[in-house]
C-alpha positions in Angstrom: 31.3 165.5 159.4 31.2 169.2 160.5 29.2 170.4 163.7 28.6 174.7 164.0 27.2 175.6 167.7 26.4 179.0 168.9 26.6 179.5 172.9 25.6 182.5 175.1 21.8 183.3 174.2 20.1 185.1 177.5 17.7 187.6 179.1 19.4 190.5 179.8 18.2 194.2 180.8 18.0 197.1 177.7 21.6 199.0 178.2 23.4 195.8 178.9 26.3 193.2 177.4 26.0 189.5 176.1 28.4 188.0 174.0 27.8 185.0 172.0 30.0 182.6 171.0 30.3 180.4 167.9 32.5 176.9 167.7 33.2 175.1 165.2 34.2 171.7 165.5 35.7 168.5 162.9 38.3 168.4 160.4 38.2 171.0 157.5 40.6 172.2 155.2 39.8 175.9 156.9 37.3 178.4 157.1 37.3 181.6 155.1 34.6 183.5 156.7 32.4 183.6 159.7 29.1 185.1 159.9 26.4 186.0 162.4 22.5 186.2 161.7 19.6 187.2 163.6 16.2 187.0 163.1 12.8 188.2 165.1 9.3 186.3 165.1 7.8 187.7 162.2 10.3 188.9 160.5 13.6 187.3 158.5 16.4 186.3 159.0 19.3 188.9 158.1 23.3 189.7 158.0 24.4 191.3 161.4 27.5 190.6 161.1 30.6 188.8 159.4 34.5 187.8 159.3 36.2 187.1 156.8 39.4 184.8 156.4 41.8 188.1 155.8 40.3 189.6 158.9 38.4 192.0 157.6 35.2 192.7 159.5 31.2 194.1 158.3 27.9 195.1 160.2 24.7 195.6 159.9 24.1 199.3 159.9 21.7 199.0 163.1 24.5 197.4 165.0 27.1 198.9 164.1 29.1 201.1 166.7 27.5 198.4 169.4 28.9 195.3 168.4 32.0 193.6 167.6 32.7 190.5 165.5 36.1 188.5 166.7 37.7 185.7 165.2 39.6 182.9 166.4 40.4 180.0 164.3 37.2 177.6 164.3 35.1 179.9 166.8 34.1 183.0 166.4 32.5 186.0 169.6 30.1 187.8 168.5 30.4 190.6 171.6 26.9 193.0 171.7 27.0 196.8 173.8 24.2 198.7 174.9 21.8 196.6 173.8 18.0 197.6 173.0 14.2 195.9 173.5 14.7 195.8 168.6 18.2 193.0 169.2 15.3 190.3 170.9 16.1 187.8 167.8 17.5 184.0 167.6 20.9 184.5 166.4 23.0 181.7 164.0 26.7 181.5 163.1 26.8 180.2 160.0 30.3 179.1 158.8 32.1 178.8 155.6 34.4 176.1 155.1 36.7 176.6 151.6 35.2 174.1 149.2 33.1 172.2 150.9 30.3 175.5 151.1 28.2 176.3 154.6 27.7 175.3 157.5 24.2 176.9 160.0 24.3 176.3 163.6 20.9 175.2 165.8 20.9 179.3 166.6 20.3 180.6 170.7 18.0 183.3 172.0 18.7 186.8 173.3 16.2 188.7 174.9 16.6 192.4 175.2 13.8 193.5 177.9 12.9 195.4 181.6 
């Protein structure tokens, strides 16, 4: 079975930094992509960063230049810098497994506030 677990969420001051991790456990035929989404209260879930098996990276315009997604086998790291209150949300990791489909983690809460 495939398990996806996020960690690293915390309360952070505006302008601060935080690093989230997404770890995939269980045997798979391979991971084709890993993605970070976020959802703030009263808002829809949106894609913020993606990493493909080819090493390509993409970011939502709202986080471009501030967030960095990394990939390393079955782990993804989302480095978040220069955080603003608008970044407050539950961050979730979605993993694309080759031939099997997608798997979601339960999410980790990030709160940016003074």
